[in-house]
N, CA, C, O and the ligand as a Tripos MOL2 file, in Angstrom:
@<TRIPOS>MOLECULE
protein
  289   287    73     0     0
PROTEIN
NO_CHARGES

@<TRIPOS>ATOM
      1 N         -18.8120   34.4570   65.5550 N.3       1 MET1
      2 CA        -19.2110   33.0480   65.7310 C.3       1 MET1
      3 C         -20.0750   32.6270   64.5400 C.2       1 MET1
      4 O         -21.0920   33.2620   64.2610 O.2       1 MET1
      5 N         -19.6880   31.5880   63.8530 N.am      2 PRO2
      6 CA        -20.4040   31.2030   62.6350 C.3       2 PRO2
      7 C         -21.7510   30.5670   62.9290 C.2       2 PRO2
      8 O         -21.9660   29.9670   63.9820 O.2       2 PRO2
      9 N         -22.6350   30.7140   61.9840 N.am      3 LEU3
     10 CA        -23.9700   30.1280   62.0610 C.3       3 LEU3
     11 C         -23.9750   28.8570   61.2270 C.2       3 LEU3
     12 O         -23.7580   28.8920   60.0160 O.2       3 LEU3
     13 N         -24.2230   27.7420   61.8880 N.am      4 TYR4
     14 CA        -24.2390   26.4720   61.1760 C.3       4 TYR4
     15 C         -25.6740   26.0340   60.9170 C.2       4 TYR4
     16 O         -26.5650   26.2450   61.7390 O.2       4 TYR4
     17 N         -25.8740   25.4220   59.7580 N.am      5 GLU5
     18 CA        -27.2000   24.9210   59.4240 C.3       5 GLU5
     19 C         -27.1900   23.3990   59.5370 C.2       5 GLU5
     20 O         -26.2740   22.7320   59.0570 O.2       5 GLU5
     21 N         -28.2050   22.8780   60.1670 N.am      6 TYR6
     22 CA        -28.3300   21.4330   60.3390 C.3       6 TYR6
     23 C         -29.6310   20.9470   59.7340 C.2       6 TYR6
     24 O         -30.6100   21.6860   59.6370 O.2       6 TYR6
     25 N         -29.6190   19.6910   59.3310 N.am      7 ILE7
     26 CA        -30.8180   19.0570   58.7980 C.3       7 ILE7
     27 C         -31.1130   17.8170   59.6320 C.2       7 ILE7
     28 O         -30.2530   16.9510   59.7920 O.2       7 ILE7
     29 N         -32.3230   17.7340   60.1600 N.am      8 CYS8
     30 CA        -32.7260   16.5800   60.9480 C.3       8 CYS8
     31 C         -32.9380   15.3800   60.0320 C.2       8 CYS8
     32 O         -33.6190   15.4730   59.0110 O.2       8 CYS8
     33 N         -32.3450   14.2550   60.4140 N.am      9 GLN9
     34 CA        -32.4660   13.0650   59.5830 C.3       9 GLN9
     35 C         -33.7910   12.3420   59.8210 C.2       9 GLN9
     36 O         -34.1610   11.4450   59.0640 O.2       9 GLN9
     37 N         -34.4860   12.7310   60.8540 N.am     10 GLN10
     38 CA        -35.7390   12.0410   61.1700 C.3      10 GLN10
     39 C         -36.9380   12.7120   60.5050 C.2      10 GLN10
     40 O         -37.8050   12.0360   59.9520 O.2      10 GLN10
     41 N         -36.9850   14.0550   60.5630 N.am     11 CYS11
     42 CA        -38.1640   14.7470   60.0210 C.3      11 CYS11
     43 C         -37.8060   15.6940   58.8850 C.2      11 CYS11
     44 O         -38.7010   16.2480   58.2480 O.2      11 CYS11
     45 N         -36.5060   15.8940   58.6120 N.am     12 GLY12
     46 CA        -36.0950   16.7380   57.5020 C.3      12 GLY12
     47 C         -36.0770   18.2200   57.8260 C.2      12 GLY12
     48 O         -35.8400   19.0430   56.9410 O.2      12 GLY12
     49 N         -36.3210   18.5690   59.0640 N.am     13 LYS13
     50 CA        -36.3340   19.9690   59.4760 C.3      13 LYS13
     51 C         -34.9420   20.5830   59.3380 C.2      13 LYS13
     52 O         -33.9530   19.9890   59.7690 O.2      13 LYS13
     53 N         -34.8670   21.7730   58.7370 N.am     14 ARG14
     54 CA        -33.6030   22.5140   58.6630 C.3      14 ARG14
     55 C         -33.6160   23.5850   59.7440 C.2      14 ARG14
     56 O         -34.6020   24.3070   59.8950 O.2      14 ARG14
     57 N         -32.5380   23.6880   60.4860 N.am     15 PHE15
     58 CA        -32.4680   24.7160   61.5170 C.3      15 PHE15
     59 C         -31.0350   25.2020   61.6400 C.2      15 PHE15
     60 O         -30.0960   24.5160   61.2390 O.2      15 PHE15
     61 N         -30.8790   26.4000   62.2010 N.am     16 GLU16
     62 CA        -29.5670   27.0230   62.2900 C.3      16 GLU16
     63 C         -29.1550   27.1720   63.7520 C.2      16 GLU16
     64 O         -29.9790   27.4570   64.6210 O.2      16 GLU16
     65 N         -27.8750   26.9750   64.0000 N.am     17 VAL17
     66 CA        -27.3470   27.0510   65.3570 C.3      17 VAL17
     67 C         -26.0680   27.8750   65.3410 C.2      17 VAL17
     68 O         -25.1890   27.6630   64.5050 O.2      17 VAL17
     69 N         -25.9740   28.8090   66.2650 N.am     18 LEU18
     70 CA        -24.7180   29.5450   66.4360 C.3      18 LEU18
     71 C         -23.7640   28.6950   67.2690 C.2      18 LEU18
     72 O         -24.0680   28.3440   68.4090 O.2      18 LEU18
     73 N         -22.6230   28.3720   66.6970 N.am     19 GLN19
     74 CA        -21.6600   27.5310   67.3970 C.3      19 GLN19
     75 C         -20.2560   28.0830   67.2460 C.2      19 GLN19
     76 O         -19.9620   28.8700   66.3460 O.2      19 GLN19
     77 N         -19.4130   27.6520   68.1430 N.am     20 ARG20
     78 CA        -17.9960   27.9840   67.9920 C.3      20 ARG20
     79 C         -17.4530   27.3300   66.7240 C.2      20 ARG20
     80 O         -17.9470   26.2980   66.2700 O.2      20 ARG20
     81 N         -16.4190   27.9640   66.1680 N.am     21 MET21
     82 CA        -15.7430   27.3900   65.0210 C.3      21 MET21
     83 C         -15.2400   25.9900   65.3660 C.2      21 MET21
     84 O         -14.5650   25.8000   66.3790 O.2      21 MET21
     85 N         -15.5660   25.0210   64.5310 N.am     22 GLY22
     86 CA        -15.0760   23.6700   64.7520 C.3      22 GLY22
     87 C         -15.9700   22.8280   65.6410 C.2      22 GLY22
     88 O         -15.6620   21.6660   65.9060 O.2      22 GLY22
     89 N         -17.0710   23.3970   66.1050 N.am     23 ALA23
     90 CA        -17.9830   22.6230   66.9370 C.3      23 ALA23
     91 C         -18.6630   21.5460   66.0910 C.2      23 ALA23
     92 O         -18.7220   21.6500   64.8660 O.2      23 ALA23
     93 N         -19.1670   20.5230   66.7530 N.am     24 THR24
     94 CA        -19.8030   19.4310   66.0340 C.3      24 THR24
     95 C         -21.2880   19.3740   66.3730 C.2      24 THR24
     96 O         -21.7930   20.1640   67.1710 O.2      24 THR24
     97 N         -21.9690   18.4310   65.7520 N.am     25 ALA25
     98 CA        -23.4040   18.2620   65.9870 C.3      25 ALA25
     99 C         -23.6770   17.5410   67.3060 C.2      25 ALA25
    100 O         -24.8280   17.3560   67.7010 O.2      25 ALA25
    101 N         -22.6120   17.1420   67.9710 N.am     26 GLU26
    102 CA        -22.7860   16.3890   69.2100 C.3      26 GLU26
    103 C         -23.5570   17.2180   70.2400 C.2      26 GLU26
    104 O         -23.2200   18.3760   70.4870 O.2      26 GLU26
    105 N         -24.5680   16.6370   70.8240 N.am     27 GLY27
    106 CA        -25.3520   17.3260   71.8400 C.3      27 GLY27
    107 C         -26.5110   18.1330   71.2810 C.2      27 GLY27
    108 O         -27.3490   18.6220   72.0380 O.2      27 GLY27
    109 N         -26.5680   18.2780   69.9450 N.am     28 LEU28
    110 CA        -27.6800   19.0150   69.3510 C.3      28 LEU28
    111 C         -28.8860   18.1000   69.1780 C.2      28 LEU28
    112 O         -28.7510   16.8840   69.0410 O.2      28 LEU28
    113 N         -30.0500   18.7030   69.1860 N.am     29 SER29
    114 CA        -31.2480   17.9450   68.8790 C.3      29 SER29
    115 C         -32.1810   18.8020   68.0360 C.2      29 SER29
    116 O         -32.1470   20.0310   68.0970 O.2      29 SER29
    117 N         -33.0010   18.1410   67.2630 N.am     30 CYS30
    118 CA        -33.9180   18.8190   66.3570 C.3      30 CYS30
    119 C         -34.9560   19.6100   67.1550 C.2      30 CYS30
    120 O         -35.5720   19.0730   68.0760 O.2      30 CYS30
    121 N         -35.1530   20.9010   66.8000 N.am     31 PRO31
    122 CA        -36.1530   21.7000   67.5200 C.3      31 PRO31
    123 C         -37.5790   21.2970   67.1670 C.2      31 PRO31
    124 O         -38.5250   21.6890   67.8500 O.2      31 PRO31
    125 N         -37.7310   20.5200   66.1110 N.am     32 SER32
    126 CA        -39.0610   20.1410   65.6680 C.3      32 SER32
    127 C         -39.5170   18.8200   66.2890 C.2      32 SER32
    128 O         -40.6070   18.7280   66.8550 O.2      32 SER32
    129 N         -38.6590   17.7950   66.1730 N.am     33 CYS33
    130 CA        -39.0680   16.4780   66.6690 C.3      33 CYS33
    131 C         -38.2190   16.0110   67.8460 C.2      33 CYS33
    132 O         -38.5250   14.9940   68.4680 O.2      33 CYS33
    133 N         -37.1580   16.7470   68.1530 N.am     34 GLY34
    134 CA        -36.3360   16.3900   69.3010 C.3      34 GLY34
    135 C         -35.3140   15.3100   69.0170 C.2      34 GLY34
    136 O         -34.5930   14.8800   69.9170 O.2      34 GLY34
    137 N         -35.2480   14.8640   67.7590 N.am     35 GLY35
    138 CA        -34.3030   13.8130   67.4130 C.3      35 GLY35
    139 C         -32.8630   14.2990   67.4610 C.2      35 GLY35
    140 O         -32.5760   15.4600   67.1710 O.2      35 GLY35
    141 N         -31.9740   13.4080   67.8270 N.am     36 ALA36
    142 CA        -30.5560   13.7720   67.9360 C.3      36 ALA36
    143 C         -29.7860   13.4280   66.6690 C.2      36 ALA36
    144 O         -28.5800   13.6630   66.6020 O.2      36 ALA36
    145 N         -30.4530   12.8820   65.6720 N.am     37 ASP37
    146 CA        -29.7910   12.4650   64.4430 C.3      37 ASP37
    147 C         -29.8320   13.6090   63.4390 C.2      37 ASP37
    148 O         -30.6920   13.6480   62.5600 O.2      37 ASP37
    149 N         -28.8860   14.5460   63.5800 N.am     38 VAL38
    150 CA        -28.8570   15.7150   62.7170 C.3      38 VAL38
    151 C         -27.5380   15.7700   61.9610 C.2      38 VAL38
    152 O         -26.4890   15.4150   62.4970 O.2      38 VAL38
    153 N         -27.6010   16.2200   60.7090 N.am     39 ASN39
    154 CA        -26.4090   16.3850   59.8900 C.3      39 ASN39
    155 C         -26.1900   17.8600   59.5940 C.2      39 ASN39
    156 O         -27.1470   18.6030   59.3720 O.2      39 ASN39
    157 N         -24.9570   18.2760   59.5900 N.am     40 ARG40
    158 CA        -24.6670   19.6720   59.2730 C.3      40 ARG40
    159 C         -24.7580   19.9070   57.7730 C.2      40 ARG40
    160 O         -24.2250   19.1350   56.9760 O.2      40 ARG40
    161 N         -25.4350   20.9710   57.4060 N.am     41 ALA41
    162 CA        -25.4530   21.4100   56.0130 C.3      41 ALA41
    163 C         -24.4560   22.5420   55.8660 C.2      41 ALA41
    164 O         -23.9780   23.0840   56.8630 O.2      41 ALA41
    165 N         -24.1390   22.9040   54.6320 N.am     42 LEU42
    166 CA        -23.2350   24.0180   54.4100 C.3      42 LEU42
    167 C         -23.9080   25.3090   54.8430 C.2      42 LEU42
    168 O         -24.9830   25.6440   54.3470 O.2      42 LEU42
    169 N         -23.2970   26.0260   55.7500 N.am     43 SER43
    170 CA        -23.8440   27.3130   56.1630 C.3      43 SER43
    171 C         -23.5330   28.3600   55.1120 C.2      43 SER43
    172 O         -22.6480   28.1700   54.2780 O.2      43 SER43
    173 N         -24.2640   29.4680   55.1530 N.am     44 THR44
    174 CA        -23.9880   30.5610   54.2180 C.3      44 THR44
    175 C         -22.6100   31.1370   54.4790 C.2      44 THR44
    176 O         -21.9300   31.5890   53.5580 O.2      44 THR44
    177 N         -22.2030   31.1170   55.7460 N.am     45 PHE45
    178 CA        -20.8710   31.6120   56.0970 C.3      45 PHE45
    179 C         -19.8000   30.7840   55.4140 C.2      45 PHE45
    180 O         -18.9110   31.3300   54.7610 O.2      45 PHE45
    181 N         -19.8790   29.4670   55.5610 N.am     46 ALA46
    182 CA        -18.8680   28.5930   54.9770 C.3      46 ALA46
    183 C         -18.9030   28.6700   53.4560 C.2      46 ALA46
    184 O         -17.8620   28.6260   52.8010 O.2      46 ALA46
    185 N         -20.1030   28.7850   52.8980 N.am     47 ALA47
    186 CA        -20.2300   28.8230   51.4450 C.3      47 ALA47
    187 C         -19.5780   30.0760   50.8770 C.2      47 ALA47
    188 O         -18.9120   30.0140   49.8440 O.2      47 ALA47
    189 N         -19.7630   31.2080   51.5390 N.am     48 SER48
    190 CA        -19.2000   32.4510   51.0180 C.3      48 SER48
    191 C         -17.6800   32.4560   51.1650 C.2      48 SER48
    192 O         -16.9790   33.0120   50.3200 O.2      48 SER48
    193 N         -17.1810   31.8590   52.2010 N.am     49 VAL49
    194 CA        -15.7380   31.8030   52.3930 C.3      49 VAL49
    195 C         -15.0910   30.9070   51.3520 C.2      49 VAL49
    196 O         -14.0470   31.2510   50.7970 O.2      49 VAL49
    197 N         -15.7040   29.7560   51.0810 N.am     50 SER50
    198 CA        -15.0790   28.7990   50.1870 C.3      50 SER50
    199 C         -15.1600   29.2510   48.7320 C.2      50 SER50
    200 O         -14.3410   28.8290   47.9150 O.2      50 SER50
    201 N         -16.1330   30.1020   48.3890 N.am     51 SER51
    202 CA        -16.2810   30.5040   47.0010 C.3      51 SER51
    203 C         -15.6890   31.8860   46.7330 C.2      51 SER51
    204 O         -15.5660   32.2910   45.5770 O.2      51 SER51
    205 N         -15.3220   32.6090   47.7840 N.am     52 GLY52
    206 CA        -14.9120   33.9910   47.6090 C.3      52 GLY52
    207 C         -13.4630   34.1500   47.2280 C.2      52 GLY52
    208 O         -13.0780   35.1920   46.6970 O.2      52 GLY52
    209 N         -12.6540   33.1520   47.4830 N.am     53 GLY53
    210 CA        -11.2590   33.2560   47.1340 C.3      53 GLY53
    211 C         -10.4550   34.1250   48.0830 C.2      53 GLY53
    212 O          -9.2550   34.3100   47.8800 O.2      53 GLY53
    213 N         -11.0900   34.6590   49.1110 N.am     54 GLY54
    214 CA        -10.3710   35.3700   50.1570 C.3      54 GLY54
    215 C         -10.2160   36.8550   49.9260 C.2      54 GLY54
    216 O          -9.8560   37.5730   50.8580 O.2      54 GLY54
    217 N         -10.4740   37.3580   48.7110 N.am     55 SER55
    218 CA        -10.2330   38.7670   48.4510 C.3      55 SER55
    219 C         -11.5220   39.5580   48.2620 C.2      55 SER55
    220 O         -11.4830   40.7840   48.1540 O.2      55 SER55
    221 N         -12.6680   38.8720   48.2220 N.am     56 ALA56
    222 CA        -13.9210   39.5730   47.9700 C.3      56 ALA56
    223 C         -14.3880   40.3010   49.2250 C.2      56 ALA56
    224 O         -14.0940   39.8920   50.3480 O.2      56 ALA56
    225 N         -15.1120   41.3750   49.0110 N.am     57 LEU57
    226 CA        -15.7010   42.1200   50.1150 C.3      57 LEU57
    227 C         -16.9870   41.4180   50.5550 C.2      57 LEU57
    228 O         -17.5100   40.5630   49.8400 O.2      57 LEU57
    229 N         -17.5000   41.7900   51.7550 N.am     58 PRO58
    230 CA        -18.7250   41.1560   52.2460 C.3      58 PRO58
    231 C         -19.9020   41.3050   51.2980 C.2      58 PRO58
    232 O         -20.8150   40.4790   51.3200 O.2      58 PRO58
    233 N         -19.9020   42.3420   50.4660 N.am     59 CYS59
    234 CA        -21.0130   42.5320   49.5380 C.3      59 CYS59
    235 C         -20.9040   41.5940   48.3450 C.2      59 CYS59
    236 O         -21.8420   41.4920   47.5550 O.2      59 CYS59
    237 N         -19.7800   40.9120   48.2020 N.am     60 GLY60
    238 CA        -19.6260   39.9640   47.1160 C.3      60 GLY60
    239 C         -18.8890   40.5010   45.9190 C.2      60 GLY60
    240 O         -18.6040   39.7550   44.9830 O.2      60 GLY60
    241 N         -18.5700   41.7950   45.9260 N.am     61 LYS61
    242 CA        -17.8480   42.3710   44.8060 C.3      61 LYS61
    243 C         -16.3340   42.2370   45.0190 C.2      61 LYS61
    244 O         -15.8830   42.0720   46.1530 O.2      61 LYS61
    245 N         -15.5620   42.3070   43.9560 N.am     62 PRO62
    246 CA        -14.0980   42.3060   44.1060 C.3      62 PRO62
    247 C         -13.6610   43.4980   44.9420 C.2      62 PRO62
    248 O         -14.3330   44.5290   44.9590 O.2      62 PRO62
    249 N         -12.5380   43.3610   45.6360 N.am     63 SER63
    250 CA        -12.1160   44.4080   46.5600 C.3      63 SER63
    251 C         -11.8540   45.7330   45.8450 C.2      63 SER63
    252 O         -11.9300   46.7860   46.4780 O.2      63 SER63
    253 N         -11.5500   45.7110   44.5560 N.am     64 SER64
    254 CA        -11.2730   46.9390   43.8310 C.3      64 SER64
    255 C         -12.5610   47.7190   43.5280 C.2      64 SER64
    256 O         -12.5130   48.9170   43.2490 O.2      64 SER64
    257 N         -13.7010   47.0370   43.5840 N.am     65 ALA65
    258 CA        -14.9610   47.6870   43.2330 C.3      65 ALA65
    259 C         -15.5840   48.4030   44.4100 C.2      65 ALA65
    260 O         -16.3840   49.3210   44.2280 O.2      65 ALA65
    261 N         -15.2300   47.9970   45.6070 N.am     66 GLY66
    262 CA        -15.8180   48.6260   46.7800 C.3      66 GLY66
    263 C         -17.2460   48.1610   47.0110 C.2      66 GLY66
    264 O         -17.8230   47.4320   46.2030 O.2      66 GLY66
    265 N         -17.8020   48.6020   48.1360 N.am     67 CYS67
    266 CA        -19.1470   48.1740   48.4980 C.3      67 CYS67
    267 C         -20.1550   49.3090   48.3650 C.2      67 CYS67
    268 O         -21.1800   49.3090   49.0470 O.2      67 CYS67
    269 N         -19.8770   50.2630   47.5060 N.am     68 GLY68
    270 CA        -20.7150   51.4430   47.3800 C.3      68 GLY68
    271 C         -22.0510   51.1470   46.7110 C.2      68 GLY68
    272 O         -22.4400   49.9900   46.5510 O.2      68 GLY68
    273 N         -22.7450   52.2120   46.3250 N.am     69 GLY69
    274 CA        -24.1040   52.0720   45.8220 C.3      69 GLY69
    275 C         -24.1940   51.3830   44.4720 C.2      69 GLY69
    276 O         -25.2590   50.8740   44.1240 O.2      69 GLY69
    277 N         -23.1340   51.3480   43.7100 N.am     70 GLY70
    278 CA        -23.1420   50.6440   42.4520 C.3      70 GLY70
    279 C         -23.4640   51.5230   41.2570 C.2      70 GLY70
    280 O         -23.4250   51.0460   40.1230 O.2      70 GLY70
    281 N         -23.7880   52.8180   41.4800 N.am     71 PHE71
    282 CA        -24.0180   53.6970   40.3400 C.3      71 PHE71
    283 C         -22.7450   54.4480   40.0130 C.2      71 PHE71
    284 O         -22.0510   54.8980   40.9240 O.2      71 PHE71
    285 N         -22.4120   54.6010   38.7160 N.am     72 SER72
    286 CA        -21.1400   55.1940   38.3610 C.3      72 SER72
    287 C         -21.3460   56.4400   37.5190 C.2      72 SER72
    288 O         -20.3750   57.0830   37.1210 O.2      72 SER72
    289 ZN        -36.5920   16.4470   63.4820 Zn       73 ZN73
@<TRIPOS>BOND
     1     1     2 1
     2     2     3 1
     3     3     4 2
     4     3     5 am
     5     5     6 1
     6     6     7 1
     7     7     8 2
     8     7     9 am
     9     9    10 1
    10    10    11 1
    11    11    12 2
    12    11    13 am
    13    13    14 1
    14    14    15 1
    15    15    16 2
    16    15    17 am
    17    17    18 1
    18    18    19 1
    19    19    20 2
    20    19    21 am
    21    21    22 1
    22    22    23 1
    23    23    24 2
    24    23    25 am
    25    25    26 1
    26    26    27 1
    27    27    28 2
    28    27    29 am
    29    29    30 1
    30    30    31 1
    31    31    32 2
    32    31    33 am
    33    33    34 1
    34    34    35 1
    35    35    36 2
    36    35    37 am
    37    37    38 1
    38    38    39 1
    39    39    40 2
    40    39    41 am
    41    41    42 1
    42    42    43 1
    43    43    44 2
    44    43    45 am
    45    45    46 1
    46    46    47 1
    47    47    48 2
    48    47    49 am
    49    49    50 1
    50    50    51 1
    51    51    52 2
    52    51    53 am
    53    53    54 1
    54    54    55 1
    55    55    56 2
    56    55    57 am
    57    57    58 1
    58    58    59 1
    59    59    60 2
    60    59    61 am
    61    61    62 1
    62    62    63 1
    63    63    64 2
    64    63    65 am
    65    65    66 1
    66    66    67 1
    67    67    68 2
    68    67    69 am
    69    69    70 1
    70    70    71 1
    71    71    72 2
    72    71    73 am
    73    73    74 1
    74    74    75 1
    75    75    76 2
    76    75    77 am
    77    77    78 1
    78    78    79 1
    79    79    80 2
    80    79    81 am
    81    81    82 1
    82    82    83 1
    83    83    84 2
    84    83    85 am
    85    85    86 1
    86    86    87 1
    87    87    88 2
    88    87    89 am
    89    89    90 1
    90    90    91 1
    91    91    92 2
    92    91    93 am
    93    93    94 1
    94    94    95 1
    95    95    96 2
    96    95    97 am
    97    97    98 1
    98    98    99 1
    99    99   100 2
   100    99   101 am
   101   101   102 1
   102   102   103 1
   103   103   104 2
   104   103   105 am
   105   105   106 1
   106   106   107 1
   107   107   108 2
   108   107   109 am
   109   109   110 1
   110   110   111 1
   111   111   112 2
   112   111   113 am
   113   113   114 1
   114   114   115 1
   115   115   116 2
   116   115   117 am
   117   117   118 1
   118   118   119 1
   119   119   120 2
   120   119   121 am
   121   121   122 1
   122   122   123 1
   123   123   124 2
   124   123   125 am
   125   125   126 1
   126   126   127 1
   127   127   128 2
   128   127   129 am
   129   129   130 1
   130   130   131 1
   131   131   132 2
   132   131   133 am
   133   133   134 1
   134   134   135 1
   135   135   136 2
   136   135   137 am
   137   137   138 1
   138   138   139 1
   139   139   140 2
   140   139   141 am
   141   141   142 1
   142   142   143 1
   143   143   144 2
   144   143   145 am
   145   145   146 1
   146   146   147 1
   147   147   148 2
   148   147   149 am
   149   149   150 1
   150   150   151 1
   151   151   152 2
   152   151   153 am
   153   153   154 1
   154   154   155 1
   155   155   156 2
   156   155   157 am
   157   157   158 1
   158   158   159 1
   159   159   160 2
   160   159   161 am
   161   161   162 1
   162   162   163 1
   163   163   164 2
   164   163   165 am
   165   165   166 1
   166   166   167 1
   167   167   168 2
   168   167   169 am
   169   169   170 1
   170   170   171 1
   171   171   172 2
   172   171   173 am
   173   173   174 1
   174   174   175 1
   175   175   176 2
   176   175   177 am
   177   177   178 1
   178   178   179 1
   179   179   180 2
   180   179   181 am
   181   181   182 1
   182   182   183 1
   183   183   184 2
   184   183   185 am
   185   185   186 1
   186   186   187 1
   187   187   188 2
   188   187   189 am
   189   189   190 1
   190   190   191 1
   191   191   192 2
   192   191   193 am
   193   193   194 1
   194   194   195 1
   195   195   196 2
   196   195   197 am
   197   197   198 1
   198   198   199 1
   199   199   200 2
   200   199   201 am
   201   201   202 1
   202   202   203 1
   203   203   204 2
   204   203   205 am
   205   205   206 1
   206   206   207 1
   207   207   208 2
   208   207   209 am
   209   209   210 1
   210   210   211 1
   211   211   212 2
   212   211   213 am
   213   213   214 1
   214   214   215 1
   215   215   216 2
   216   215   217 am
   217   217   218 1
   218   218   219 1
   219   219   220 2
   220   219   221 am
   221   221   222 1
   222   222   223 1
   223   223   224 2
   224   223   225 am
   225   225   226 1
   226   226   227 1
   227   227   228 2
   228   227   229 am
   229   229   230 1
   230   230   231 1
   231   231   232 2
   232   231   233 am
   233   233   234 1
   234   234   235 1
   235   235   236 2
   236   235   237 am
   237   237   238 1
   238   238   239 1
   239   239   240 2
   240   239   241 am
   241   241   242 1
   242   242   243 1
   243   243   244 2
   244   243   245 am
   245   245   246 1
   246   246   247 1
   247   247   248 2
   248   247   249 am
   249   249   250 1
   250   250   251 1
   251   251   252 2
   252   251   253 am
   253   253   254 1
   254   254   255 1
   255   255   256 2
   256   255   257 am
   257   257   258 1
   258   258   259 1
   259   259   260 2
   260   259   261 am
   261   261   262 1
   262   262   263 1
   263   263   264 2
   264   263   265 am
   265   265   266 1
   266   266   267 1
   267   267   268 2
   268   267   269 am
   269   269   270 1
   270   270   271 1
   271   271   272 2
   272   271   273 am
   273   273   274 1
   274   274   275 1
   275   275   276 2
   276   275   277 am
   277   277   278 1
   278   278   279 1
   279   279   280 2
   280   279   281 am
   281   281   282 1
   282   282   283 1
   283   283   284 2
   284   283   285 am
   285   285   286 1
   286   286   287 1
   287   287   288 2
@<TRIPOS>SUBSTRUCTURE
     1 MET1         2 RESIDUE 1 A MET
     2 PRO2         6 RESIDUE 1 A PRO
     3 LEU3        10 RESIDUE 1 A LEU
     4 TYR4        14 RESIDUE 1 A TYR
     5 GLU5        18 RESIDUE 1 A GLU
     6 TYR6        22 RESIDUE 1 A TYR
     7 ILE7        26 RESIDUE 1 A ILE
     8 CYS8        30 RESIDUE 1 A CYS
     9 GLN9        34 RESIDUE 1 A GLN
    10 GLN10       38 RESIDUE 1 A GLN
    11 CYS11       42 RESIDUE 1 A CYS
    12 GLY12       46 RESIDUE 1 A GLY
    13 LYS13       50 RESIDUE 1 A LYS
    14 ARG14       54 RESIDUE 1 A ARG
    15 PHE15       58 RESIDUE 1 A PHE
    16 GLU16       62 RESIDUE 1 A GLU
    17 VAL17       66 RESIDUE 1 A VAL
    18 LEU18       70 RESIDUE 1 A LEU
    19 GLN19       74 RESIDUE 1 A GLN
    20 ARG20       78 RESIDUE 1 A ARG
    21 MET21       82 RESIDUE 1 A MET
    22 GLY22       86 RESIDUE 1 A GLY
    23 ALA23       90 RESIDUE 1 A ALA
    24 THR24       94 RESIDUE 1 A THR
    25 ALA25       98 RESIDUE 1 A ALA
    26 GLU26      102 RESIDUE 1 A GLU
    27 GLY27      106 RESIDUE 1 A GLY
    28 LEU28      110 RESIDUE 1 A LEU
    29 SER29      114 RESIDUE 1 A SER
    30 CYS30      118 RESIDUE 1 A CYS
    31 PRO31      122 RESIDUE 1 A PRO
    32 SER32      126 RESIDUE 1 A SER
    33 CYS33      130 RESIDUE 1 A CYS
    34 GLY34      134 RESIDUE 1 A GLY
    35 GLY35      138 RESIDUE 1 A GLY
    36 ALA36      142 RESIDUE 1 A ALA
    37 ASP37      146 RESIDUE 1 A ASP
    38 VAL38      150 RESIDUE 1 A VAL
    39 ASN39      154 RESIDUE 1 A ASN
    40 ARG40      158 RESIDUE 1 A ARG
    41 ALA41      162 RESIDUE 1 A ALA
    42 LEU42      166 RESIDUE 1 A LEU
    43 SER43      170 RESIDUE 1 A SER
    44 THR44      174 RESIDUE 1 A THR
    45 PHE45      178 RESIDUE 1 A PHE
    46 ALA46      182 RESIDUE 1 A ALA
    47 ALA47      186 RESIDUE 1 A ALA
    48 SER48      190 RESIDUE 1 A SER
    49 VAL49      194 RESIDUE 1 A VAL
    50 SER50      198 RESIDUE 1 A SER
    51 SER51      202 RESIDUE 1 A SER
    52 GLY52      206 RESIDUE 1 A GLY
    53 GLY53      210 RESIDUE 1 A GLY
    54 GLY54      214 RESIDUE 1 A GLY
    55 SER55      218 RESIDUE 1 A SER
    56 ALA56      222 RESIDUE 1 A ALA
    57 LEU57      226 RESIDUE 1 A LEU
    58 PRO58      230 RESIDUE 1 A PRO
    59 CYS59      234 RESIDUE 1 A CYS
    60 GLY60      238 RESIDUE 1 A GLY
    61 LYS61      242 RESIDUE 1 A LYS
    62 PRO62      246 RESIDUE 1 A PRO
    63 SER63      250 RESIDUE 1 A SER
    64 SER64      254 RESIDUE 1 A SER
    65 ALA65      258 RESIDUE 1 A ALA
    66 GLY66      262 RESIDUE 1 A GLY
    67 CYS67      266 RESIDUE 1 A CYS
    68 GLY68      270 RESIDUE 1 A GLY
    69 GLY69      274 RESIDUE 1 A GLY
    70 GLY70      278 RESIDUE 1 A GLY
    71 PHE71      282 RESIDUE 1 A PHE
    72 SER72      286 RESIDUE 1 A SER
    73 ZN73       289 GROUP 0 **** ****
């Protein structure tokens, strides 16, 4: 389940919410001021998927490099 980051439009508070894929900001409220006017920011999950090209390992290295200690 992806972690989405939201930004409150009233107080600027950034907070993260675990939501189902494709869920919206509907029904969410700011944990700081209670405002319902929140916008979704790019989560780290979405950012890594969109920039990884689909073949990178979770550590960020190309799949041919592996996720080992990095010493050769
Ligand atoms: Zn707020």
